[in-house]
PDB file of N, CA, C and O in Angstrom, chain B, residues numbered from 101:
ATOM      1  N   UNK B 101      11.831  13.536 -26.293  1.00  0.00           N
ATOM      2  CA  UNK B 101      12.287  12.212 -25.879  1.00  0.00           C
ATOM      3  C   UNK B 101      11.998  11.990 -24.385  1.00  0.00           C
ATOM      4  O   UNK B 101      11.530  10.924 -23.986  1.00  0.00           O
ATOM      5  N   UNK B 102      12.283  13.009 -23.572  1.00  0.00           N
ATOM      6  CA  UNK B 102      12.028  12.865 -22.148  1.00  0.00           C
ATOM      7  C   UNK B 102      10.535  12.739 -21.864  1.00  0.00           C
ATOM      8  O   UNK B 102      10.131  12.010 -20.959  1.00  0.00           O
ATOM      9  N   UNK B 103       9.716  13.450 -22.639  1.00  0.00           N
ATOM     10  CA  UNK B 103       8.275  13.357 -22.425  1.00  0.00           C
ATOM     11  C   UNK B 103       7.792  11.935 -22.696  1.00  0.00           C
ATOM     12  O   UNK B 103       6.958  11.403 -21.963  1.00  0.00           O
ATOM     13  N   UNK B 104       8.326  11.323 -23.757  1.00  0.00           N
ATOM     14  CA  UNK B 104       7.917   9.957 -24.080  1.00  0.00           C
ATOM     15  C   UNK B 104       8.297   9.006 -22.946  1.00  0.00           C
ATOM     16  O   UNK B 104       7.534   8.108 -22.590  1.00  0.00           O
ATOM     17  N   UNK B 105       9.485   9.218 -22.389  1.00  0.00           N
ATOM     18  CA  UNK B 105       9.936   8.355 -21.307  1.00  0.00           C
ATOM     19  C   UNK B 105       9.024   8.522 -20.095  1.00  0.00           C
ATOM     20  O   UNK B 105       8.679   7.541 -19.437  1.00  0.00           O
ATOM     21  N   UNK B 106       8.636   9.752 -19.799  1.00  0.00           N
ATOM     22  CA  UNK B 106       7.752   9.999 -18.666  1.00  0.00           C
ATOM     23  C   UNK B 106       6.411   9.305 -18.893  1.00  0.00           C
ATOM     24  O   UNK B 106       5.834   8.742 -17.962  1.00  0.00           O
ATOM     25  N   UNK B 107       5.920   9.345 -20.117  1.00  0.00           N
ATOM     26  CA  UNK B 107       4.642   8.706 -20.410  1.00  0.00           C
ATOM     27  C   UNK B 107       4.732   7.206 -20.182  1.00  0.00           C
ATOM     28  O   UNK B 107       3.821   6.617 -19.601  1.00  0.00           O
ATOM     29  N   UNK B 108       5.813   6.577 -20.628  1.00  0.00           N
ATOM     30  CA  UNK B 108       5.961   5.137 -20.433  1.00  0.00           C
ATOM     31  C   UNK B 108       6.040   4.807 -18.948  1.00  0.00           C
ATOM     32  O   UNK B 108       5.529   3.776 -18.512  1.00  0.00           O
ATOM     33  N   UNK B 109       6.679   5.681 -18.170  1.00  0.00           N
ATOM     34  CA  UNK B 109       6.758   5.455 -16.726  1.00  0.00           C
ATOM     35  C   UNK B 109       5.371   5.538 -16.110  1.00  0.00           C
ATOM     36  O   UNK B 109       5.021   4.730 -15.250  1.00  0.00           O
ATOM     37  N   UNK B 110       4.580   6.514 -16.547  1.00  0.00           N
ATOM     38  CA  UNK B 110       3.222   6.634 -16.023  1.00  0.00           C
ATOM     39  C   UNK B 110       2.397   5.407 -16.388  1.00  0.00           C
ATOM     40  O   UNK B 110       1.629   4.903 -15.569  1.00  0.00           O
ATOM     41  N   UNK B 111       2.557   4.929 -17.617  1.00  0.00           N
ATOM     42  CA  UNK B 111       1.806   3.745 -18.024  1.00  0.00           C
ATOM     43  C   UNK B 111       2.207   2.546 -17.174  1.00  0.00           C
ATOM     44  O   UNK B 111       1.360   1.741 -16.789  1.00  0.00           O
ATOM     45  N   UNK B 112       3.493   2.429 -16.885  1.00  0.00           N
ATOM     46  CA  UNK B 112       3.952   1.323 -16.056  1.00  0.00           C
ATOM     47  C   UNK B 112       3.328   1.429 -14.667  1.00  0.00           C
ATOM     48  O   UNK B 112       2.876   0.427 -14.113  1.00  0.00           O
ATOM     49  N   UNK B 113       3.300   2.643 -14.101  1.00  0.00           N
ATOM     50  CA  UNK B 113       2.708   2.848 -12.786  1.00  0.00           C
ATOM     51  C   UNK B 113       1.225   2.494 -12.816  1.00  0.00           C
ATOM     52  O   UNK B 113       0.709   1.883 -11.881  1.00  0.00           O
ATOM     53  N   UNK B 114       0.543   2.878 -13.889  1.00  0.00           N
ATOM     54  CA  UNK B 114      -0.883   2.576 -14.001  1.00  0.00           C
ATOM     55  C   UNK B 114      -1.111   1.075 -14.051  1.00  0.00           C
ATOM     56  O   UNK B 114      -2.022   0.569 -13.395  1.00  0.00           O
ATOM     57  N   UNK B 115      -0.302   0.356 -14.815  1.00  0.00           N
ATOM     58  CA  UNK B 115      -0.457  -1.097 -14.895  1.00  0.00           C
ATOM     59  C   UNK B 115      -0.192  -1.732 -13.536  1.00  0.00           C
ATOM     60  O   UNK B 115      -0.843  -2.713 -13.177  1.00  0.00           O
ATOM     61  N   UNK B 116       0.755  -1.186 -12.777  1.00  0.00           N
ATOM     62  CA  UNK B 116       1.015  -1.713 -11.437  1.00  0.00           C
ATOM     63  C   UNK B 116      -0.189  -1.486 -10.534  1.00  0.00           C
ATOM     64  O   UNK B 116      -0.543  -2.361  -9.745  1.00  0.00           O
ATOM     65  N   UNK B 117      -0.824  -0.317 -10.641  1.00  0.00           N
ATOM     66  CA  UNK B 117      -2.002  -0.041  -9.832  1.00  0.00           C
ATOM     67  C   UNK B 117      -3.137  -0.989 -10.202  1.00  0.00           C
ATOM     68  O   UNK B 117      -3.845  -1.485  -9.325  1.00  0.00           O
ATOM     69  N   UNK B 118      -3.312  -1.243 -11.499  1.00  0.00           N
ATOM     70  CA  UNK B 118      -4.362  -2.156 -11.912  1.00  0.00           C
ATOM     71  C   UNK B 118      -4.096  -3.550 -11.367  1.00  0.00           C
ATOM     72  O   UNK B 118      -5.020  -4.240 -10.936  1.00  0.00           O
ATOM     73  N   UNK B 119      -2.828  -3.965 -11.386  1.00  0.00           N
ATOM     74  CA  UNK B 119      -2.487  -5.277 -10.852  1.00  0.00           C
ATOM     75  C   UNK B 119      -2.811  -5.327  -9.362  1.00  0.00           C
ATOM     76  O   UNK B 119      -3.341  -6.326  -8.875  1.00  0.00           O
ATOM     77  N   UNK B 120      -2.493  -4.249  -8.631  1.00  0.00           N
ATOM     78  CA  UNK B 120      -2.782  -4.195  -7.205  1.00  0.00           C
ATOM     79  C   UNK B 120      -4.287  -4.282  -6.967  1.00  0.00           C
ATOM     80  O   UNK B 120      -4.735  -4.965  -6.047  1.00  0.00           O
ATOM     81  N   UNK B 121      -5.065  -3.591  -7.795  1.00  0.00           N
ATOM     82  CA  UNK B 121      -6.520  -3.621  -7.646  1.00  0.00           C
ATOM     83  C   UNK B 121      -7.049  -5.026  -7.860  1.00  0.00           C
ATOM     84  O   UNK B 121      -7.905  -5.482  -7.101  1.00  0.00           O
ATOM     85  N   UNK B 122      -6.557  -5.726  -8.881  1.00  0.00           N
ATOM     86  CA  UNK B 122      -7.016  -7.086  -9.130  1.00  0.00           C
ATOM     87  C   UNK B 122      -6.628  -7.990  -7.970  1.00  0.00           C
ATOM     88  O   UNK B 122      -7.377  -8.905  -7.630  1.00  0.00           O
ATOM     89  N   UNK B 123      -5.468  -7.752  -7.353  1.00  0.00           N
ATOM     90  CA  UNK B 123      -5.069  -8.548  -6.193  1.00  0.00           C
ATOM     91  C   UNK B 123      -6.012  -8.289  -5.027  1.00  0.00           C
ATOM     92  O   UNK B 123      -6.373  -9.220  -4.308  1.00  0.00           O
ATOM     93  N   UNK B 124      -6.419  -7.028  -4.828  1.00  0.00           N
ATOM     94  CA  UNK B 124      -7.354  -6.714  -3.756  1.00  0.00           C
ATOM     95  C   UNK B 124      -8.692  -7.398  -3.999  1.00  0.00           C
ATOM     96  O   UNK B 124      -9.296  -7.932  -3.069  1.00  0.00           O
ATOM     97  N   UNK B 125      -9.162  -7.384  -5.257  1.00  0.00           N
ATOM     98  CA  UNK B 125     -10.424  -8.036  -5.558  1.00  0.00           C
ATOM     99  C   UNK B 125     -10.320  -9.527  -5.283  1.00  0.00           C
ATOM    100  O   UNK B 125     -11.262 -10.127  -4.764  1.00  0.00           O
ATOM    101  N   UNK B 126      -9.173 -10.142  -5.630  1.00  0.00           N
ATOM    102  CA  UNK B 126      -8.987 -11.564  -5.376  1.00  0.00           C
ATOM    103  C   UNK B 126      -9.033 -11.823  -3.872  1.00  0.00           C
ATOM    104  O   UNK B 126      -9.647 -12.793  -3.428  1.00  0.00           O
ATOM    105  N   UNK B 127      -8.378 -10.948  -3.075  1.00  0.00           N
ATOM    106  CA  UNK B 127      -8.381 -11.104  -1.623  1.00  0.00           C
ATOM    107  C   UNK B 127      -9.799 -10.975  -1.083  1.00  0.00           C
ATOM    108  O   UNK B 127     -10.200 -11.734  -0.200  1.00  0.00           O
ATOM    109  N   UNK B 128     -10.563 -10.013  -1.610  1.00  0.00           N
ATOM    110  CA  UNK B 128     -11.937  -9.820  -1.157  1.00  0.00           C
ATOM    111  C   UNK B 128     -12.774 -11.057  -1.437  1.00  0.00           C
ATOM    112  O   UNK B 128     -13.563 -11.470  -0.588  1.00  0.00           O
ATOM    113  N   UNK B 129     -12.617 -11.658  -2.615  1.00  0.00           N
ATOM    114  CA  UNK B 129     -13.386 -12.858  -2.938  1.00  0.00           C
ATOM    115  C   UNK B 129     -13.000 -13.994  -2.000  1.00  0.00           C
ATOM    116  O   UNK B 129     -13.852 -14.802  -1.630  1.00  0.00           O
ATOM    117  N   UNK B 130     -11.709 -14.072  -1.603  1.00  0.00           N
ATOM    118  CA  UNK B 130     -11.296 -15.100  -0.652  1.00  0.00           C
ATOM    119  C   UNK B 130     -11.970 -14.865   0.690  1.00  0.00           C
ATOM    120  O   UNK B 130     -12.417 -15.818   1.329  1.00  0.00           O
ATOM    121  N   UNK B 131     -12.053 -13.604   1.134  1.00  0.00           N
ATOM    122  CA  UNK B 131     -12.695 -13.299   2.404  1.00  0.00           C
ATOM    123  C   UNK B 131     -14.178 -13.647   2.345  1.00  0.00           C
ATOM    124  O   UNK B 131     -14.723 -14.196   3.303  1.00  0.00           O
ATOM    125  N   UNK B 132     -14.840 -13.333   1.224  1.00  0.00           N
ATOM    126  CA  UNK B 132     -16.251 -13.657   1.095  1.00  0.00           C
ATOM    127  C   UNK B 132     -16.447 -15.165   1.143  1.00  0.00           C
ATOM    128  O   UNK B 132     -17.402 -15.641   1.755  1.00  0.00           O
ATOM    129  N   UNK B 133     -15.550 -15.933   0.500  1.00  0.00           N
ATOM    130  CA  UNK B 133     -15.642 -17.383   0.518  1.00  0.00           C
ATOM    131  C   UNK B 133     -15.489 -17.879   1.956  1.00  0.00           C
ATOM    132  O   UNK B 133     -16.207 -18.785   2.379  1.00  0.00           O
ATOM    133  N   UNK B 134     -14.555 -17.290   2.709  1.00  0.00           N
ATOM    134  CA  UNK B 134     -14.346 -17.687   4.094  1.00  0.00           C
ATOM    135  C   UNK B 134     -15.595 -17.393   4.924  1.00  0.00           C
ATOM    136  O   UNK B 134     -15.984 -18.202   5.767  1.00  0.00           O
ATOM    137  N   UNK B 135     -16.223 -16.244   4.690  1.00  0.00           N
ATOM    138  CA  UNK B 135     -17.441 -15.906   5.426  1.00  0.00           C
ATOM    139  C   UNK B 135     -18.542 -16.908   5.122  1.00  0.00           C
ATOM    140  O   UNK B 135     -19.235 -17.355   6.036  1.00  0.00           O
ATOM    141  N   UNK B 136     -18.717 -17.267   3.861  1.00  0.00           N
ATOM    142  CA  UNK B 136     -19.766 -18.219   3.509  1.00  0.00           C
ATOM    143  C   UNK B 136     -19.464 -19.573   4.143  1.00  0.00           C
ATOM    144  O   UNK B 136     -20.387 -20.285   4.539  1.00  0.00           O
ATOM    145  N   UNK B 137     -18.191 -19.938   4.245  1.00  0.00           N
ATOM    146  CA  UNK B 137     -17.835 -21.189   4.906  1.00  0.00           C
ATOM    147  C   UNK B 137     -18.185 -21.121   6.387  1.00  0.00           C
ATOM    148  O   UNK B 137     -18.672 -22.102   6.949  1.00  0.00           O
ATOM    149  N   UNK B 138     -17.945 -19.986   7.025  1.00  0.00           N
ATOM    150  CA  UNK B 138     -18.288 -19.827   8.437  1.00  0.00           C
ATOM    151  C   UNK B 138     -19.796 -19.926   8.627  1.00  0.00           C
ATOM    152  O   UNK B 138     -20.257 -20.571   9.569  1.00  0.00           O
ATOM    153  N   UNK B 139     -20.571 -19.295   7.747  1.00  0.00           N
ATOM    154  CA  UNK B 139     -22.022 -19.356   7.860  1.00  0.00           C
ATOM    155  C   UNK B 139     -22.499 -20.791   7.698  1.00  0.00           C
ATOM    156  O   UNK B 139     -23.412 -21.221   8.402  1.00  0.00           O
ATOM    157  N   UNK B 140     -21.886 -21.544   6.770  1.00  0.00           N
ATOM    158  CA  UNK B 140     -22.264 -22.929   6.555  1.00  0.00           C
ATOM    159  C   UNK B 140     -21.969 -23.734   7.819  1.00  0.00           C
ATOM    160  O   UNK B 140     -22.775 -24.573   8.222  1.00  0.00           O
ATOM    161  N   UNK B 141     -20.811 -23.483   8.451  1.00  0.00           N
ATOM    162  CA  UNK B 141     -20.451 -24.191   9.681  1.00  0.00           C
ATOM    163  C   UNK B 141     -21.449 -23.860  10.783  1.00  0.00           C
ATOM    164  O   UNK B 141     -21.876 -24.748  11.521  1.00  0.00           O
ATOM    165  N   UNK B 142     -21.823 -22.585  10.899  1.00  0.00           N
ATOM    166  CA  UNK B 142     -22.768 -22.177  11.928  1.00  0.00           C
ATOM    167  C   UNK B 142     -24.117 -22.863  11.726  1.00  0.00           C
ATOM    168  O   UNK B 142     -24.723 -23.330  12.691  1.00  0.00           O
ATOM    169  N   UNK B 143     -24.591 -22.929  10.490  1.00  0.00           N
ATOM    170  CA  UNK B 143     -25.881 -23.567  10.234  1.00  0.00           C
ATOM    171  C   UNK B 143     -25.793 -25.064  10.517  1.00  0.00           C
ATOM    172  O   UNK B 143     -26.789 -25.669  10.913  1.00  0.00           O
ATOM    173  N   UNK B 144     -24.635 -25.668  10.324  1.00  0.00           N
ATOM    174  CA  UNK B 144     -24.479 -27.087  10.627  1.00  0.00           C
ATOM    175  C   UNK B 144     -24.493 -27.326  12.134  1.00  0.00           C
ATOM    176  O   UNK B 144     -24.961 -28.370  12.588  1.00  0.00           O
ATOM    177  N   UNK B 145     -23.988 -26.375  12.909  1.00  0.00           N
ATOM    178  CA  UNK B 145     -23.949 -26.540  14.358  1.00  0.00           C
ATOM    179  C   UNK B 145     -25.337 -26.385  14.970  1.00  0.00           C
ATOM    180  O   UNK B 145     -25.599 -26.931  16.042  1.00  0.00           O
ATOM    181  N   UNK B 146     -26.225 -25.656  14.313  1.00  0.00           N
ATOM    182  CA  UNK B 146     -27.559 -25.455  14.875  1.00  0.00           C
ATOM    183  C   UNK B 146     -28.327 -26.782  14.877  1.00  0.00           C
ATOM    184  O   UNK B 146     -28.267 -27.527  13.899  1.00  0.00           O
ATOM    185  N   UNK B 147     -29.044 -27.081  15.957  1.00  0.00           N
ATOM    186  CA  UNK B 147     -29.806 -28.335  16.050  1.00  0.00           C
ATOM    187  C   UNK B 147     -30.973 -28.376  15.084  1.00  0.00           C
ATOM    188  O   UNK B 147     -31.707 -29.363  15.044  1.00  0.00           O
TER     189      UNK B 147
END
């Protein structure tokens, strides 16, 4: 019984890690979008 409980706890921890990873990927895509916006602004400023 205790082993089963430990397994469920590990699975919960794993799902939390996966959620954290997806959040990091979302943050990275936001940063990439911001960079592309900066590049677009820079190209607009060039004569």
